C-alpha positions in Angstrom: 82.3 29.6 203.5 78.9 28.5 204.9 78.5 27.7 208.5 76.9 24.5 210.0 74.0 24.8 212.4 76.4 24.6 215.3 78.4 27.5 214.1 81.4 25.6 212.9 82.6 26.1 209.3 82.6 23.1 207.0 84.5 22.5 203.8 82.9 20.6 200.9 84.9 18.2 198.9 84.3 17.0 195.4 84.6 13.3 194.3 87.9 12.1 193.0 88.4 9.6 190.2 91.2 7.2 190.1 92.0 5.5 186.8 94.7 2.9 186.5 97.2 3.4 183.6 96.3 1.1 180.7 98.1 -0.1 177.6 96.9 0.9 174.2 96.2 -2.5 172.7 93.5 -4.2 170.7 92.9 -1.1 168.5 91.0 -0.4 165.3 92.7 1.2 162.4 92.2 4.9 162.2 89.7 4.7 159.3 87.7 2.0 161.1 87.8 3.8 164.4 86.4 7.0 162.8 83.4 5.0 161.5 82.8 3.1 164.8 83.3 6.1 167.1 86.1 4.5 169.2 89.7 3.3 168.6 89.4 0.6 171.3 87.9 -2.7 170.0 87.1 -3.7 173.6 84.8 -0.7 174.0 82.9 -1.1 170.7 79.3 -2.3 171.4 77.1 -1.7 168.4 73.4 -1.1 168.9 71.1 -3.4 166.9 67.4 -2.7 166.8 65.3 -5.8 167.1 
């Protein structure tokens, strides 16, 4: 473990993610989801070139 400039050792911590449990609702059918790239209708944001 690396030492700090003052000689004390320091432990590094990684970031933590916290995701609330969510219900599986507002879903595409499996065939439609495979074409769109997501099963969740709320996440589907198609890209349209202008």
